N, C-alpha and C positions, 0 to 999 in steps of 0.2 A: 575411064572416061574422071575420078577424083584426080587422080593424080594428074591427069591434064587442066583442070582445076585450080591446082596447089600450084601450080607450076606459071601459068596464068596470074592468080593471084601473089604468086611473090615475083615475076616481072612489073608488075603494076606496083608496091609496094617500094621497089629497087626503081621502077623511075620515078617516083611522085619524091625520094628521099633526093636523086640526084638533080632534082628539077629545081632545090636549093627555096629558102621560103620569099614566100610571096608581099611583098610590100605595099602597104598603100598608098596611095598616091596624093601628094601633096604640094605644098611649097615649097621650093628647093633651096635651100639655106645657104650661106657662103661664111666663111669662117676667115676672120682676117692673121692673119699669123705676123709677129716682128722676131727682129734677131733680139732679143738680149744676152746682154754683156755678161758673160758668166763670171768677170774680179768682181764687178759690181754688188753680186749675191754674196759674193765669201764677206762681205763686210755687216749682211744679215744676219737677222737673228729667225732661225725656225720657232714656228707657233708652239712647237711640243718642247719647247726648254723656255719661252715664254712664261705659259699659263702654268701658274702654281709658283711664279716668282715671287719673292717679298717685293712692295714696294715702299722705299725710304724718302723721306724730303731732307731740307736742306740740313738737318741738326742731326741727321743718322736715326732717326724714328722709325720702327716700321708703320705704317698708317692703313695697311692694306696689303693684301695678295692678290693678283691677277688669277681671276675665276676663268675667265672666256677673252677670246676676241671675236669681234661680232664684223661683217664686212657688209654694210646694206645695198639690196640691187641700186637703188638709185643714186647715190652718193661713191661710189665705188673708195668710199674709204673706210679703214678701220677703227673699232670703237675700245678701250678695252672696260672689259667688265670687273671691277674689283668687289674683292669683298670686304668688306671695312667693320669693325667696332666688335666683333665677335671675340671668343676667346674658344680655341680649338675646336673652332666651326661649329660652335653654340652661340643664338645671339647675333650672329654676325647679321648684317643685311647688304645687297649687294648694288652699286653704282656704277654709272656711265659715264666715262672721259673719253676724250680721243685721243684715241692712241698718239696720235704725235704730240700731243701734251710729254709721255713720256721721254724718259733717254735713258741710256746706258749707260751710268759710272763704276766704277771700278765692277764691275759683271754683278751691279745689283740695278734695277729697276728703280728711277731717280722720276718723283713729280715734283716739282717746283711748287713752292706757294703753299702746299696739300698738309695740314694738320691730320687728328683722327677727329677733331670737330667739324673743321670742316668739310671734311667728305660722310661723316654722316648726317650735316645737313643736306644735301645733295637729296634730288628725288630716288625714293626705291625703284629699284628695275628689276622684273618680275617677268622671266624666260616665260615666252605663249606655248602653249601646250600642242 
């Protein structure tokens, strides 16, 4: 008798496993896909290469370093978080500029019109927890 109970229990476990997961009922979601021209991406820059990059101005002076890139859900445009005013990461503060203000020139990130002082005068940015 115990053998037949074990067999029935085993069949039940296998049956539940083969039935697949149970999904909650909800609203059907659709996703719009679009074709992306891969050759246009070749002229872009990976965020892993941009974050940590030194930012320079017209005079070639280092005015900051890119700490992070943030894309807002509403605007869907990227912003660059810059670390400015410190020395070796001590005493620096974070400020935000539109990523569109940055250009790549001679393999460096360029922020036209920026000085260390002008960036220090921007409102300080703090990451939310």
